[in-house]
C-alpha positions in Angstrom: 14.9 -1.1 9.8 12.1 0.7 8.0 8.5 0.2 9.3 5.9 -0.5 6.6 2.1 -0.5 7.4 -0.2 -2.4 5.2 -3.8 -1.2 5.5 -7.0 -1.0 3.5 -10.6 -2.2 3.6 -11.4 -5.8 4.6 -11.1 -8.4 1.8 -8.8 -6.1 -0.3 -5.9 -8.6 -0.2 -3.6 -7.2 2.4 -2.4 -10.5 3.8 -2.0 -11.9 0.2 0.2 -8.8 -0.6 2.3 -9.4 2.6 2.7 -13.0 1.7 3.9 -12.1 -1.8 6.2 -9.5 -0.4 7.8 -12.1 1.8 7.9 -15.1 -0.6 7.3 -13.8 -4.1 4.6 -16.4 -4.4 0.8 -16.2 -4.5 -1.2 -17.0 -1.4 -3.4 -19.9 -2.3 -5.8 -19.7 0.6 -6.3 -17.0 3.2 -8.6 -16.1 6.0 -9.5 -12.6 7.2 -7.0 -11.0 9.5 -8.7 -10.3 12.8 -5.9 -8.2 14.4 -2.4 -7.9 12.9 0.6 -9.8 11.7 4.2 -8.7 11.4 6.9 -10.0 9.0 10.5 -8.8 8.8 11.9 -9.1 5.3 14.9 -8.0 3.4 14.4 -6.6 -0.1 17.3 -5.4 -2.3 19.4 -4.8 0.8 16.7 -2.9 2.7 15.3 -4.4 5.9 11.6 -3.9 6.4 9.3 -4.6 9.2 5.9 -5.0 7.6 2.7 -4.8 9.6 -0.5 -6.1 8.1 -3.5 -4.8 10.1 -7.1 -5.9 9.8 -9.4 -3.7 7.8 -12.9 -4.4 9.1 -14.8 -1.2 9.8 -15.1 -2.1 13.5 -11.3 -2.1 13.9 -10.2 0.8 11.6 -10.3 3.2 14.6 -7.4 1.1 16.0 -5.1 1.7 12.9 -3.8 4.9 14.5 -2.2 2.7 17.2 0.2 1.4 14.5 1.2 4.7 12.9 4.1 5.8 15.2 7.4 5.2 13.5 5.8 4.2 10.2 8.0 5.1 7.2 5.7 3.7 4.5 2.1 2.9 4.1 0.9 0.3 1.6 -2.8 1.0 0.9 -4.5 -2.0 -0.7 -7.6 -1.5 -2.8 -9.7 -4.3 -4.3 -9.8 -3.1 -7.9 -12.9 -5.3 -8.6 -15.0 -3.8 -5.8 -16.2 -0.6 -7.4 -19.1 -0.3 -4.9 -16.6 0.2 -2.1 -14.2 2.7 -3.7 -15.7 5.7 -2.0 -15.5 3.9 1.3 -11.8 3.1 0.5 -11.2 6.8 -0.4 -12.7 8.0 2.9 -10.7 5.5 5.0 -7.5 6.5 3.1 -8.2 10.2 3.6 -8.2 9.6 7.4 -4.9 7.7 7.2 -3.2 10.2 4.9 -4.2 13.2 7.1 -2.9 11.7 10.4 0.0 13.9 11.7 1.9 10.7 12.8 2.2 9.8 9.1 3.2 13.3 7.8 6.5 12.0 6.5 5.4 8.6 5.3 5.4 7.5 1.7 2.3 5.9 0.3 2.0 3.0 -2.1 -1.5 2.2 -3.3 -1.7 -1.4 -4.5 -4.6 -1.6 -7.0 -5.0 -5.3 -6.2 -6.8 -8.2 -8.0 -5.6 -6.9 -11.5 -5.8 -10.5 -12.7 -9.6 -10.4 -12.5 -11.5 -9.5 -15.7 -13.6 -6.8 -14.1 -10.6 -5.0 -12.4 -10.4 -1.3 -12.7 -7.1 -0.1 -14.0 -4.5 1.6 -11.7 -5.2 4.9 -13.5 -8.9 4.6 -12.7 -8.1 3.7 -9.1 -5.8 6.8 -8.9 -8.6 9.0 -10.2 -11.4 7.5 -8.1 -9.3 7.8 -4.9 -8.5 11.4 -5.9 -4.8 10.9 -5.0 -3.7 14.1 -6.7 -5.5 16.0 -4.0 -5.8 13.5 -1.2 -2.1 12.7 -0.9 -0.7 15.9 -2.3 1.7 16.4 0.6 3.1 12.9 0.4 5.3 10.9 -2.0 2.9 8.3 -3.5 2.5 5.8 -6.3 -0.2 3.5 -7.6 0.9 -0.1 -8.6 -1.4 -2.6 -10.2 -1.1 -5.9 -8.4 -2.3 -9.4 -7.8 -1.1 -11.7 -5.1 -3.5 -14.6 -5.2 -3.4 -17.1 -8.1 -0.9 -15.1 -10.1 1.7 -12.6 -8.8 1.6 -9.3 -10.6 3.3 -6.0 -9.6 4.5 -7.2 -6.2 8.3 -6.7 -6.9 7.6 -3.4 -8.6 5.6 -2.1 -5.6 8.2 -3.3 -3.1 10.9 -1.8 -5.3 9.1 1.6 -5.3 8.8 1.6 -1.5 12.6 0.8 -1.3 13.5 3.6 -3.7 11.0 6.1 -2.1 12.5 5.4 1.3 16.0 6.0 -0.1 14.9 9.3 -1.6 13.4 10.4 1.7 16.5 9.4 3.6 18.5 11.6 1.3 16.2 14.5 2.1 14.6 14.7 -1.3 11.0 15.8 -1.4 9.3 14.2 -4.4 5.6 14.8 -4.3 2.8 12.9 -6.0 3.4 10.1 -8.4 6.8 11.3 -9.7 9.0 8.5 -8.7 8.8 5.5 -11.0 11.1 2.6 -10.6 13.8 4.8 -9.1 13.6 7.5 -11.8 11.6 10.7 -11.9 9.1 11.2 -14.7 10.5 13.7 -17.2 
């Protein structure tokens, strides 16, 4: 069973993403996660243990306690909160650079894409400086929404599954090269 860690700043939509991963449906109401929750799901034959960890600044130093054995990190960004993008970038930099995650793949969910003021996944990619920040990892940015309307959830989960298959086969695809099971050409 692969271990997937969902992290990101508070109010980015991590629990909504987890719910959508599990059910394929939007989460109508949510309350802030104060510690963590775990769901075991099966997706396209892959078994995943997905850990959703609180994102408040006061608990981010505890994230490292969840890194051991993690195969994939899902970083959730609130695409409507431009004021906190630099904070998100700095927090992501700390996660990406941790030695315990050196072999993990990274999926960035540019969440809340159903909102009219959402920044596009390409803008999120640029603002987080993923070309440099995650250059030693396999990574991808997926536009998403998991509250009100489900967008990009299956695609994101599919990318994680395919990336983990590639890693298990010993392939070293870097940056945003793996798209829906195919490499960009």
